[in-house]
Every structure is written in structure tokens, then in C-alpha cells.
N, CA, C and O atoms as a DFTB+ gen file, in Angstrom:
424 C
 N C O
     1  1      -1.147     -22.892     -98.696
     2  2       0.281     -23.118     -98.612
     3  2       0.706     -23.950     -99.832
     4  3       0.124     -24.994    -100.126
     5  1       1.714     -23.466    -100.514
     6  2       2.252     -24.180    -101.664
     7  2       3.361     -25.114    -101.196
     8  3       4.108     -24.782    -100.275
     9  1       3.471     -26.288    -101.830
    10  2       4.445     -27.270    -101.370
    11  2       5.748     -27.260    -102.166
    12  3       6.474     -28.254    -102.166
    13  1       6.056     -26.157    -102.841
    14  2       7.323     -26.031    -103.562
    15  2       8.493     -26.097    -102.590
    16  3       8.416     -25.580    -101.476
    17  1       9.575     -26.735    -103.020
    18  2      10.790     -26.727    -102.205
    19  2      11.904     -25.929    -102.871
    20  3      12.832     -25.488    -102.193
    21  1      11.827     -25.735    -104.189
    22  2      12.818     -24.949    -104.910
    23  2      12.102     -23.998    -105.854
    24  3      11.147     -24.378    -106.531
    25  1      12.574     -22.757    -105.893
    26  2      11.970     -21.755    -106.763
    27  2      13.069     -20.869    -107.319
    28  3      13.737     -20.147    -106.579
    29  1      13.246     -20.931    -108.623
    30  2      14.291     -20.169    -109.287
    31  2      13.621     -19.160    -110.215
    32  3      13.075     -19.522    -111.257
    33  1      13.671     -17.884    -109.819
    34  2      13.046     -16.807    -110.578
    35  2      14.069     -15.764    -111.013
    36  3      13.725     -14.594    -111.182
    37  1      15.309     -16.170    -111.194
    38  2      16.323     -15.218    -111.634
    39  2      16.045     -14.789    -113.081
    40  3      15.468     -15.544    -113.864
    41  1      16.462     -13.572    -113.417
    42  2      16.309     -13.001    -114.763
    43  2      14.862     -13.010    -115.250
    44  3      14.599     -13.355    -116.402
    45  1      13.933     -12.637    -114.390
    46  2      12.525     -12.590    -114.774
    47  2      11.957     -11.181    -114.807
    48  3      10.746     -11.010    -114.953
    49  1      12.795     -10.178    -114.677
    50  2      12.368      -8.779    -114.702
    51  2      11.304      -8.494    -113.643
    52  3      10.402      -7.687    -113.866
    53  1      11.414      -9.158    -112.494
    54  2      10.479      -8.903    -111.397
    55  2      10.737      -7.525    -110.839
    56  3      11.890      -7.153    -110.621
    57  1       9.688      -6.760    -110.603
    58  2       9.801      -5.445    -109.989
    59  2       8.440      -5.001    -109.504
    60  3       7.463      -5.550    -110.014
    61  1       8.265      -4.118    -108.624
    62  2       9.285      -3.591    -107.725
    63  2       9.393      -4.389    -106.437
    64  3      10.272      -4.126    -105.616
    65  1       8.487      -5.385    -106.247
    66  2       8.434      -6.128    -104.975
    67  2       8.630      -7.625    -105.191
    68  3       8.515      -8.129    -106.308
    69  1       8.924      -8.315    -104.109
    70  2       8.939      -9.773    -104.121
    71  2       7.491     -10.217    -104.350
    72  3       6.591      -9.752    -103.649
    73  1       7.250     -11.111    -105.322
    74  2       5.880     -11.572    -105.559
    75  2       5.267     -12.181    -104.295
    76  3       5.872     -13.051    -103.669
    77  1       4.069     -11.725    -103.921
    78  2       3.459     -12.164    -102.656
    79  2       3.256     -13.670    -102.517
    80  3       3.295     -14.186    -101.401
    81  1       3.040     -14.387    -103.616
    82  2       2.803     -15.824    -103.499
    83  2       3.997     -16.546    -102.866
    84  3       3.834     -17.619    -102.285
    85  1       5.188     -15.966    -102.976
    86  2       6.390     -16.605    -102.422
    87  2       6.270     -16.789    -100.914
    88  3       6.753     -17.782    -100.369
    89  1       5.630     -15.842    -100.241
    90  2       5.495     -15.914     -98.787
    91  2       4.608     -17.075     -98.344
    92  3       4.590     -17.428     -97.165
    93  1       3.875     -17.668     -99.279
    94  2       3.019     -18.813     -98.976
    95  2       3.747     -20.143     -99.190
    96  3       3.188     -21.207     -98.925
    97  1       4.972     -20.084     -99.662
    98  2       5.749     -21.289     -99.975
    99  2       6.621     -21.669     -98.782
   100  3       7.848     -21.636     -98.870
   101  1       5.999     -22.022     -97.693
   102  2       6.723     -22.234     -96.440
   103  2       7.674     -23.430     -96.470
   104  3       8.505     -23.570     -95.573
   105  1       7.570     -24.288     -97.473
   106  2       8.454     -25.453     -97.555
   107  2       9.695     -25.192     -98.395
   108  3      10.516     -26.090     -98.578
   109  1       9.843     -23.978     -98.907
   110  2      10.998     -23.667     -99.744
   111  2      12.304     -23.885     -99.000
   112  3      12.462     -23.479     -97.849
   113  1      13.235     -24.536     -99.686
   114  2      14.591     -24.641     -99.146
   115  2      15.579     -23.879    -100.037
   116  3      16.686     -23.555     -99.605
   117  1      15.176     -23.595    -101.277
   118  2      16.018     -22.879    -102.243
   119  2      15.183     -21.791    -102.897
   120  3      14.140     -22.076    -103.486
   121  1      15.637     -20.541    -102.798
   122  2      14.954     -19.415    -103.434
   123  2      15.980     -18.529    -104.116
   124  3      16.895     -18.010    -103.476
   125  1      15.818     -18.362    -105.423
   126  2      16.709     -17.512    -106.212
   127  2      15.895     -16.410    -106.865
   128  3      15.122     -16.659    -107.790
   129  1      16.076     -15.188    -106.376
   130  2      15.431     -14.006    -106.942
   131  2      16.460     -13.075    -107.569
   132  3      16.199     -11.886    -107.748
   133  1      17.612     -13.607    -107.896
   134  2      18.705     -12.767    -108.390
   135  2      18.416     -12.197    -109.779
   136  3      17.599     -12.717    -110.540
   137  1      19.122     -11.111    -110.070
   138  2      19.089     -10.489    -111.390
   139  2      17.694     -10.073    -111.835
   140  3      17.270     -10.354    -112.956
   141  1      16.996      -9.401    -110.940
   142  2      15.700      -8.802    -111.225
   143  2      15.805      -7.318    -110.907
   144  3      16.905      -6.765    -110.874
   145  1      14.689      -6.683    -110.677
   146  2      14.674      -5.258    -110.353
   147  2      13.848      -5.007    -109.097
   148  3      13.130      -4.013    -108.998
   149  1      13.961      -5.924    -108.140
   150  2      13.195      -5.820    -106.900
   151  2      13.834      -4.740    -106.034
   152  3      15.051      -4.719    -105.848
   153  1      13.006      -3.848    -105.509
   154  2      13.509      -2.687    -104.775
   155  2      12.949      -2.650    -103.355
   156  3      12.074      -3.432    -102.984
   157  1      13.493      -1.703    -102.570
   158  2      13.047      -1.509    -101.201
   159  2      13.828      -2.372    -100.238
   160  3      14.805      -3.014    -100.623
   161  1      13.405      -2.392     -98.989
   162  2      14.108      -3.222     -98.004
   163  2      13.864      -4.711     -98.261
   164  3      12.860      -5.093     -98.862
   165  1      14.793      -5.537     -97.799
   166  2      14.583      -6.986     -97.865
   167  2      13.371      -7.294     -96.981
   168  3      13.377      -6.969     -95.794
   169  1      12.337      -7.914     -97.545
   170  2      11.126      -8.154     -96.761
   171  2      11.376      -9.078     -95.569
   172  3      11.900     -10.181     -95.721
   173  1      10.999      -8.616     -94.406
   174  2      11.115      -9.430     -93.193
   175  2      10.293     -10.709     -93.341
   176  3      10.629     -11.742     -92.762
   177  1       9.228     -10.630     -94.110
   178  2       8.360     -11.799     -94.309
   179  2       9.108     -12.962     -94.967
   180  3       8.713     -14.117     -94.803
   181  1      10.186     -12.672     -95.712
   182  2      11.001     -13.765     -96.268
   183  2      11.553     -14.632     -95.143
   184  3      11.606     -15.856     -95.263
   185  1      11.961     -13.996     -94.052
   186  2      12.569     -14.723     -92.946
   187  2      11.538     -15.353     -92.022
   188  3      11.786     -16.408     -91.437
   189  1      10.393     -14.717     -91.890
   190  2       9.391     -15.221     -90.957
   191  2       8.483     -16.280     -91.587
   192  3       7.941     -17.129     -90.878
   193  1       8.313     -16.239     -92.904
   194  2       7.436     -17.201     -93.584
   195  2       8.180     -18.394     -94.152
   196  3       7.605     -19.470     -94.312
   197  1       9.461     -18.207     -94.458
   198  2      10.218     -19.236     -95.167
   199  2      11.353     -19.770     -94.304
   200  3      12.505     -19.790     -94.737
   201  1      11.041     -20.197     -93.101
   202  2      12.091     -20.572     -92.144
   203  2      12.774     -21.900     -92.437
   204  3      13.603     -22.342     -91.641
   205  1      12.451     -22.559     -93.565
   206  2      13.164     -23.774     -93.976
   207  2      14.261     -23.483     -94.988
   208  3      14.971     -24.395     -95.411
   209  1      14.407     -22.220     -95.381
   210  2      15.369     -21.880     -96.422
   211  2      16.782     -22.301     -96.058
   212  3      17.252     -22.085     -94.941
   213  1      17.444     -22.908     -97.034
   214  2      18.863     -23.231     -96.908
   215  2      19.693     -22.343     -97.828
   216  3      20.844     -22.025     -97.529
   217  1      19.096     -21.947     -98.950
   218  2      19.799     -21.091     -99.916
   219  2      18.879     -19.945    -100.300
   220  3      17.752     -20.158    -100.749
   221  1      19.380     -18.715    -100.116
   222  2      18.644     -17.506    -100.467
   223  2      19.555     -16.619    -101.294
   224  3      20.581     -16.140    -100.810
   225  1      19.170     -16.403    -102.551
   226  2      19.969     -15.579    -103.456
   227  2      19.150     -14.364    -103.868
   228  3      18.151     -14.480    -104.577
   229  1      19.592     -13.191    -103.408
   230  2      18.946     -11.918    -103.730
   231  2      19.871     -11.004    -104.531
   232  3      19.615      -9.805    -104.644
   233  1      20.937     -11.562    -105.083
   234  2      21.976     -10.806    -105.772
   235  2      21.424      -9.997    -106.947
   236  3      20.490     -10.415    -107.631
   237  1      22.026      -8.833    -107.156
   238  2      21.778      -7.990    -108.319
   239  2      20.317      -7.575    -108.467
   240  3      19.669      -7.849    -109.477
   241  1      19.822      -6.910    -107.432
   242  2      18.510      -6.281    -107.435
   243  2      18.705      -4.836    -106.988
   244  3      19.787      -4.272    -107.150
   245  1      17.674      -4.249    -106.435
   246  2      17.744      -2.876    -105.943
   247  2      17.370      -2.800    -104.459
   248  3      16.869      -1.776    -103.994
   249  1      17.615      -3.886    -103.720
   250  2      17.293      -3.889    -102.297
   251  2      18.086      -2.796    -101.587
   252  3      19.250      -2.554    -101.906
   253  1      17.447      -2.137    -100.621
   254  2      18.056      -1.050     -99.860
   255  2      17.963      -1.343     -98.371
   256  3      17.198      -2.200     -97.930
   257  1      18.764      -0.605     -97.609
   258  2      18.721      -0.733     -96.159
   259  2      19.625      -1.855     -95.678
   260  3      20.422      -2.392     -96.448
   261  1      19.502      -2.207     -94.412
   262  2      20.351      -3.254     -93.836
   263  2      19.782      -4.653     -94.072
   264  3      18.629      -4.814     -94.472
   265  1      20.615      -5.650     -93.816
   266  2      20.120      -7.026     -93.748
   267  2      19.308      -7.110     -92.454
   268  3      19.839      -6.809     -91.384
   269  1      18.050      -7.507     -92.523
   270  2      17.211      -7.511     -91.316
   271  2      17.722      -8.485     -90.246
   272  3      18.252      -9.552     -90.553
   273  1      17.546      -8.088     -88.999
   274  2      17.906      -8.959     -87.875
   275  2      17.125     -10.277     -87.911
   276  3      17.578     -11.285     -87.370
   277  1      15.968     -10.265     -88.539
   278  2      15.135     -11.467     -88.626
   279  2      15.817     -12.583     -89.415
   280  3      15.316     -13.708     -89.450
   281  1      16.947     -12.287     -90.045
   282  2      17.721     -13.319     -90.738
   283  2      18.033     -14.471     -89.781
   284  3      18.228     -15.609     -90.207
   285  1      18.076     -14.164     -88.497
   286  2      18.380     -15.181     -87.486
   287  2      17.296     -16.253     -87.389
   288  3      17.539     -17.321     -86.829
   289  1      16.106     -15.984     -87.926
   290  2      15.031     -16.977     -87.918
   291  2      15.280     -18.102     -88.924
   292  3      14.607     -19.132     -88.895
   293  1      16.261     -17.894     -89.821
   294  2      16.580     -18.902     -90.837
   295  2      17.686     -19.813     -90.319
   296  3      18.817     -19.770     -90.804
   297  1      17.356     -20.619     -89.351
   298  2      18.348     -21.465     -88.661
   299  2      19.004     -22.484     -89.589
   300  3      20.116     -22.932     -89.310
   301  1      18.344     -22.862     -90.684
   302  2      18.884     -23.853     -91.618
   303  2      19.714     -23.219     -92.731
   304  3      20.278     -23.935     -93.558
   305  1      19.799     -21.901     -92.765
   306  2      20.437     -21.190     -93.869
   307  2      21.898     -21.599     -94.046
   308  3      22.685     -21.570     -93.099
   309  1      22.246     -21.981     -95.278
   310  2      23.609     -22.368     -95.627
   311  2      24.274     -21.328     -96.528
   312  3      25.482     -21.111     -96.440
   313  1      23.488     -20.684     -97.394
   314  2      24.017     -19.674     -98.310
   315  2      23.120     -18.450     -98.294
   316  3      21.901     -18.557     -98.421
   317  1      23.734     -17.289     -98.137
   318  2      23.029     -16.017     -98.239
   319  2      23.820     -15.141     -99.198
   320  3      24.957     -14.761     -98.917
   321  1      23.211     -14.828    -100.325
   322  2      23.860     -14.006    -101.346
   323  2      23.034     -12.737    -101.530
   324  3      21.882     -12.784    -101.961
   325  1      23.651     -11.598    -101.192
   326  2      22.948     -10.314    -101.277
   327  2      23.767      -9.246    -102.000
   328  3      23.434      -8.063    -101.930
   329  1      24.833      -9.649    -102.691
   330  2      25.706      -8.699    -103.372
   331  2      24.988      -7.953    -104.483
   332  3      23.918      -8.357    -104.940
   333  1      25.604      -6.850    -104.910
   334  2      25.102      -6.019    -106.015
   335  2      23.690      -5.523    -105.766
   336  3      22.822      -5.621    -106.634
   337  1      23.467      -4.986    -104.565
   338  2      22.243      -4.302    -104.190
   339  2      22.650      -2.942    -103.638
   340  3      23.806      -2.540    -103.762
   341  1      21.716      -2.244    -103.038
   342  2      22.009      -0.946    -102.429
   343  2      21.921      -1.053    -100.908
   344  3      21.476      -0.126    -100.231
   345  1      22.349      -2.191    -100.387
   346  2      22.280      -2.408     -98.939
   347  2      23.284      -1.518     -98.227
   348  3      24.345      -1.199     -98.763
   349  1      22.933      -1.124     -97.014
   350  2      23.857      -0.353     -96.185
   351  2      23.727      -0.824     -94.748
   352  3      22.908      -1.689     -94.438
   353  1      24.525      -0.258     -93.892
   354  2      24.521      -0.694     -92.502
   355  2      25.468      -1.864     -92.329
   356  3      26.185      -2.248     -93.254
   357  1      25.460      -2.411     -91.154
   358  2      26.366      -3.522     -90.856
   359  2      25.622      -4.851     -90.969
   360  3      24.397      -4.915     -90.873
   361  1      26.394      -5.893     -91.172
   362  2      25.836      -7.245     -91.152
   363  2      25.480      -7.542     -89.697
   364  3      26.290      -7.285     -88.806
   365  1      24.283      -8.079     -89.437
   366  2      23.926      -8.384     -88.047
   367  2      25.005      -9.239     -87.382
   368  3      25.392     -10.282     -87.908
   369  1      25.481      -8.793     -86.234
   370  2      26.580      -9.469     -85.554
   371  2      26.232     -10.908     -85.199
   372  3      27.109     -11.772     -85.177
   373  1      24.961     -11.169     -84.922
   374  2      24.542     -12.520     -84.540
   375  2      24.518     -13.490     -85.710
   376  3      24.272     -14.679     -85.510
   377  1      24.767     -13.015     -86.925
   378  2      24.734     -13.910     -88.086
   379  2      25.748     -15.046     -87.914
   380  3      25.585     -16.121     -88.492
   381  1      26.776     -14.805     -87.131
   382  2      27.766     -15.845     -86.838
   383  2      27.186     -17.006     -86.044
   384  3      27.801     -18.070     -85.962
   385  1      26.011     -16.813     -85.462
   386  2      25.359     -17.878     -84.704
   387  2      24.583     -18.836     -85.598
   388  3      24.115     -19.877     -85.135
   389  1      24.443     -18.490     -86.880
   390  2      23.797     -19.403     -87.820
   391  2      24.795     -20.507     -88.151
   392  3      25.624     -20.355     -89.049
   393  1      24.714     -21.593     -87.438
   394  2      25.760     -22.618     -87.479
   395  2      25.869     -23.329     -88.828
   396  3      26.905     -23.930     -89.111
   397  1      24.843     -23.278     -89.659
   398  2      24.884     -23.936     -90.963
   399  2      25.374     -23.013     -92.073
   400  3      25.644     -23.476     -93.181
   401  1      25.492     -21.721     -91.797
   402  2      25.853     -20.756     -92.823
   403  2      27.286     -20.987     -93.293
   404  3      28.225     -20.926     -92.499
   405  1      27.445     -21.251     -94.578
   406  2      28.761     -21.513     -95.182
   407  2      29.174     -20.419     -96.143
   408  3      30.364     -20.160     -96.321
   409  1      28.186     -19.766     -96.773
   410  2      28.483     -18.718     -97.759
   411  2      27.673     -17.473     -97.418
   412  3      26.447     -17.521     -97.319
   413  1      28.371     -16.368     -97.243
   414  2      27.751     -15.057     -97.075
   415  2      28.397     -14.145     -98.099
   416  3      29.557     -13.757     -97.960
   417  1      27.652     -13.814     -99.107
   418  2      28.169     -12.965    -100.176
   419  2      27.442     -11.632    -100.136
   420  3      26.232     -11.556    -100.349
   421  1      28.209     -10.579     -99.857
   422  2      27.619      -9.253     -99.781
   423  2      28.221      -8.360    -100.810
   424  3      27.851      -7.190    -100.906
């Protein structure tokens, strides 16, 4: 387990997946993967492994599919930025139960 609390990997030409070491950073509160070329569905493991996240920025990648229902496991989440991807479907209705969520950018 890595003890990082902030990880900013924007503009790093990451592709096609989220780097696996990130899932071992269970103490992360800030994760920025914006402006890369990460594709596929948003990994559920982001929500199940990184449950301390307060800020998650996935903007401007190639993520597809819906926002996973597992987003509800991020009880501390304050900002979720997922704009400029290929997401479809509806925003999980229960996202309104995330009482700390202040910014939802789709």
C-alpha cells in the first residue's frame, strides 16, 4: 500500500488503462487523471480501492459507458469531474446521497 494522498497525472499521455499502481494508493484524497487517453469503462476498482477520495478528475479521456453505481462507495467525495469523455447512460440517481459532493461536472 502506497501512502500517497495526492496524485496529479494530468497530461501524461496515459493509455489505454488507469495505471494499476493507483489502486494500491488507498490513502489518496486527490486524483487527477485528466487530459490523457485512458479508454474503456471507468474502473470500479477506483471506487472500491480509493474510498478516501475527495476529488476525482477524469476529464478529457476516452472513458465509455455509464458512471458506475459504485461511485456511492466514495462517501467523502466533494468533486467529480468526468466531462469530455464518451460516457453514456444516466447519472446514478443515488449520487444525490453523497452529502459532501459539491461539484459534479459531466
